[in-house]
C-alpha positions as CSV (number, residue, x, y, z in Angstrom):
1,X,35.9,-84.4,-40.4
2,X,38.3,-86.3,-38.0
3,X,42.0,-85.7,-38.4
4,X,44.1,-88.8,-38.5
5,X,47.1,-89.4,-36.4
6,X,49.6,-92.3,-36.7
7,X,49.4,-95.2,-34.3
8,X,53.0,-96.4,-33.8
9,X,51.9,-100.0,-33.0
10,X,49.7,-100.4,-36.0
11,X,51.3,-98.0,-38.4
12,X,47.8,-96.6,-38.9
13,X,46.8,-93.1,-38.4
14,X,44.0,-92.9,-35.8
15,X,41.2,-90.4,-36.2
16,X,41.5,-87.3,-34.0
17,X,38.1,-85.8,-33.1
18,X,37.5,-82.3,-34.5
19,X,36.7,-79.6,-32.0
20,X,33.0,-78.4,-31.8
21,X,33.2,-75.3,-33.9
22,X,29.9,-74.0,-32.9
23,X,30.9,-74.1,-29.2
24,X,34.2,-72.5,-30.0
25,X,32.5,-69.7,-31.9
26,X,30.0,-69.2,-29.1
27,X,32.8,-69.0,-26.4
28,X,34.8,-66.6,-28.5
29,X,31.8,-64.4,-29.0
30,X,31.0,-64.3,-25.3
31,X,34.6,-63.5,-24.5
32,X,34.5,-60.5,-26.7
33,X,31.2,-59.0,-25.3
34,X,31.6,-56.6,-22.5
35,X,29.1,-56.4,-19.7
36,X,26.6,-53.5,-20.1
37,X,27.5,-50.4,-18.2
38,X,25.0,-49.2,-15.6
39,X,23.7,-45.8,-16.4
40,X,24.0,-43.2,-13.7
41,X,20.6,-42.1,-12.8
42,X,20.6,-38.6,-11.4
43,X,17.1,-37.6,-12.4
44,X,15.5,-38.6,-9.2
45,X,18.0,-36.6,-7.1
46,X,17.6,-33.6,-9.4
47,X,13.8,-33.6,-9.0
48,X,14.1,-33.9,-5.2
49,X,16.6,-30.9,-5.1
50,X,14.3,-28.9,-7.3
51,X,11.3,-29.4,-5.0
52,X,13.4,-28.4,-2.0
53,X,14.5,-25.2,-3.8
54,X,10.9,-24.3,-4.7
55,X,9.7,-24.7,-1.2
56,X,12.6,-22.5,0.1
57,X,11.7,-19.8,-2.5
58,X,8.0,-19.8,-1.5
59,X,9.0,-19.4,2.2
60,X,11.4,-16.4,1.4
61,X,8.6,-14.7,-0.6
62,X,6.1,-15.2,2.2
63,X,8.5,-13.7,4.8
64,X,9.3,-10.7,2.5
65,X,5.6,-10.0,2.0
66,X,4.7,-10.3,5.6
67,X,7.7,-8.1,6.8
68,X,5.7,-4.8,6.2
69,X,2.3,-6.0,7.1
70,X,2.6,-6.1,10.9
71,X,0.0,-4.3,13.0
72,X,1.3,-2.0,15.6
73,X,-0.9,-1.2,18.6
74,X,-0.5,1.2,21.5
75,X,-0.7,-0.5,24.8
76,X,-2.9,1.4,27.3
77,X,-2.8,-0.7,30.3
78,X,-5.8,-2.7,31.6
79,X,-8.3,-0.1,30.2
80,X,-6.7,1.0,27.1
81,X,-7.3,0.3,23.3
82,X,-5.6,1.4,20.2
83,X,-7.3,4.4,18.5
84,X,-8.9,3.6,15.1
85,X,-6.2,5.3,13.0
86,X,-7.0,3.2,9.9
87,X,-10.5,4.6,9.7
88,X,-11.5,8.1,8.7
89,X,-11.0,10.4,11.6
90,X,-12.6,13.9,11.5
91,X,-10.8,17.0,12.8
92,X,-11.6,17.6,16.5
93,X,-14.7,19.8,17.2
94,X,-15.5,22.0,20.1
95,X,-17.2,20.6,23.2
96,X,-20.9,20.8,22.6
97,X,-20.8,20.5,18.8
98,X,-23.1,18.2,17.0
99,X,-21.5,15.9,14.5
100,X,-23.1,13.6,11.9
101,X,-22.7,9.8,12.2
102,X,-24.4,6.8,10.6
103,X,-25.5,3.5,12.2
104,X,-24.8,0.1,10.7
105,X,-28.1,0.4,8.6
106,X,-26.9,3.6,7.1
107,X,-29.4,5.8,9.0
108,X,-28.0,9.2,10.0
109,X,-28.0,10.6,13.5
110,X,-26.2,13.4,15.3
111,X,-24.1,13.0,18.3
112,X,-22.7,15.7,20.7
113,X,-20.3,15.6,23.6
114,X,-22.0,18.1,26.0
115,X,-20.1,17.6,29.2
116,X,-17.1,16.0,30.9
117,X,-17.7,15.1,34.6
118,X,-14.4,14.7,36.4
119,X,-14.3,13.1,38.8
120,X,-17.5,11.1,38.4
121,X,-19.1,8.9,41.1
122,X,-20.7,5.5,40.7
123,X,-24.3,5.0,41.7
124,X,-23.4,1.5,42.8
125,X,-20.8,2.6,45.3
126,X,-18.1,1.1,43.1
127,X,-14.7,2.7,43.6
128,X,-12.0,3.1,40.9
129,X,-8.8,1.1,40.8
130,X,-5.9,2.3,42.9
131,X,-4.3,5.4,41.3
132,X,-7.3,6.0,39.0
133,X,-10.5,8.0,38.9
134,X,-13.8,7.8,37.1
135,X,-14.5,10.3,34.3
136,X,-17.9,10.7,32.8
137,X,-18.5,11.7,29.2
138,X,-22.1,12.9,28.6
139,X,-23.5,12.6,25.1
140,X,-26.8,13.7,23.4
141,X,-27.9,11.6,20.4
142,X,-30.5,13.0,17.9
143,X,-32.2,10.7,15.3
144,X,-32.2,12.4,11.9
145,X,-33.2,9.8,9.2
146,X,-34.5,6.3,8.9
147,X,-35.6,4.5,12.0
148,X,-33.1,6.2,14.3
149,X,-29.9,4.7,15.6
150,X,-30.1,0.9,15.3
151,X,-27.7,-1.5,17.0
152,X,-25.6,1.4,18.3
153,X,-23.9,0.9,21.7
154,X,-22.2,3.8,23.5
155,X,-19.9,1.4,25.3
156,X,-18.5,0.4,21.9
157,X,-18.6,3.8,20.2
158,X,-17.0,6.1,22.8
159,X,-13.3,6.3,23.7
160,X,-11.3,8.8,25.7
161,X,-7.8,10.1,24.8
162,X,-5.6,11.1,27.7
163,X,-3.0,13.9,27.7
164,X,-0.2,11.4,27.1
165,X,-1.9,10.1,23.9
166,X,-3.2,7.0,25.6
167,X,-6.7,5.8,24.6
168,X,-9.1,4.3,27.1
169,X,-12.2,2.2,26.6
170,X,-15.3,2.6,28.8
171,X,-16.2,0.9,32.0
172,X,-19.8,-0.3,32.3
173,X,-20.4,1.7,35.5
174,X,-23.4,4.1,35.9
175,X,-22.6,7.4,37.4
176,X,-24.7,9.8,39.4
177,X,-26.8,12.4,37.6
178,X,-27.1,10.6,34.2
179,X,-28.3,7.2,32.8
180,X,-26.0,5.0,30.8
181,X,-28.5,5.1,28.0
182,X,-29.9,1.5,28.3
183,X,-26.8,-0.3,29.6
184,X,-25.1,1.3,26.6
185,X,-27.8,0.7,24.0
186,X,-29.1,3.9,22.3
187,X,-32.8,4.2,21.5
188,X,-34.0,7.4,19.7
189,X,-37.0,7.7,17.5
190,X,-36.8,9.8,14.4
191,X,-36.8,13.5,15.4
192,X,-36.2,12.6,19.0
193,X,-33.1,12.6,21.2
194,X,-31.6,10.9,24.2
195,X,-28.9,11.8,26.6
196,X,-26.6,9.5,28.6
197,X,-23.1,9.1,30.1
198,X,-20.2,6.8,29.4
199,X,-17.7,6.1,32.2
200,X,-13.9,5.7,32.0
201,X,-11.2,5.0,34.4
202,X,-8.3,7.4,34.0
203,X,-5.0,7.5,36.0
204,X,-4.7,10.3,38.5
205,X,-2.8,13.2,37.0
206,X,-3.7,12.4,33.4
207,X,-5.8,15.0,31.8
208,X,-8.6,14.4,29.3
209,X,-7.4,15.5,25.9
210,X,-10.1,14.3,23.5
211,X,-13.2,12.2,23.4
212,X,-14.0,10.1,20.3
213,X,-17.1,8.5,18.9
214,X,-16.7,5.8,16.3
215,X,-19.2,4.2,14.0
216,X,-18.9,0.6,12.6
217,X,-19.7,-1.4,9.5
218,X,-19.4,-5.0,8.8
219,X,-15.7,-4.4,7.8
220,X,-14.9,-2.7,11.1
221,X,-14.6,1.0,12.0
222,X,-16.3,3.2,9.4
223,X,-15.4,6.6,10.8
224,X,-14.6,8.5,14.0
225,X,-15.6,12.0,15.1
226,X,-14.0,13.7,18.1
227,X,-14.1,16.7,20.4
228,X,-11.3,18.6,22.0
229,X,-11.4,18.9,25.8
230,X,-9.4,21.6,27.5
231,X,-8.4,20.7,31.0
232,X,-6.0,22.9,32.9
233,X,-6.3,20.6,35.9
234,X,-7.6,17.0,35.9
235,X,-10.6,16.5,38.2
236,X,-12.7,19.4,37.1
237,X,-16.0,19.2,35.3
238,X,-16.2,20.9,31.9
239,X,-19.0,21.9,29.6
240,X,-22.6,22.2,30.5
241,X,-26.2,21.5,29.4
242,X,-26.1,24.1,26.7
243,X,-25.1,22.9,23.3
244,X,-23.6,24.7,20.3
245,X,-25.5,24.9,17.0
246,X,-24.5,22.2,14.5
247,X,-21.5,23.3,12.3
248,X,-21.7,21.8,8.8
249,X,-18.0,22.2,8.4
250,X,-17.4,19.8,11.3
251,X,-19.9,17.2,10.4
252,X,-18.8,13.8,9.1
253,X,-20.8,10.8,8.1
C-alpha cells in the first residue's frame, strides 16, 4: 500500500508509491546469477591427434617389415641376368650327363649339355659386340613321359655362368653346325629326341664356368640343373657328340 508523506502546505501526508516488488525481486535474482561458463572442448583435438598417431604407427610398421624384403640382383651388363637362386638348384653334373626336368604340364624329359662351341660363328654373318665373342651351348632333349616337352623354350631355359660368377642370357642367333631347335621352341615326341644350340655373348677373356637349364611353373622358376665346364683357356671347343649314360644320382625333377 502507498506510504504517506506529510505535505507542508496542507498538513496532510501525501501518498508515496510503493516500489514494484516483483521487479525488484527479478532484478535482484538476475544480479545474483553468474553467466554460464563455457566448457573447454578438447575431444575433437584429441581424436585428431589419435588419428595422426595411428597413421604414423602404420607407416613405421610397414617400413620395418619391408626393410628385410628387398630383392638383390646381380648386374651382368647388357646380356646378364640374375641366377635363379631362390629355386631348387641341383649340384653340377659332368658335361654330357642327362638330367631330368619337367615341363609346365608336368611331363618329364631329359636334357644333356653335350658340347660347348667357343668361339661360335653366326650363320647370318652377325658379329658379336666389341670385346665379346659368341659361345654356343649344344643340348640334346629326350622326351620321357606324357606328350613330350610342351611350351619349353631353350632361349628361356638356358643360361651361362662365367668364370667371374656373372650369369648371361641367350642371344637369338643361329650358329653354324647346329639348329636353334625351332627358334628356341623344343619339339620332341615321346621316345624321341632333338638336338640344338643356344648362343651367348661372353666378354673376351671370361671363361665358361657352368651352363644351367631351368624349368618353370606358373609361380616362376621350378628347378635348375647345371653342368660344370672346364676351360683352361677361353675360345676352345669342349665336349663332343658322345654322351655319358644317365646318372640317377644327378637327376632332378
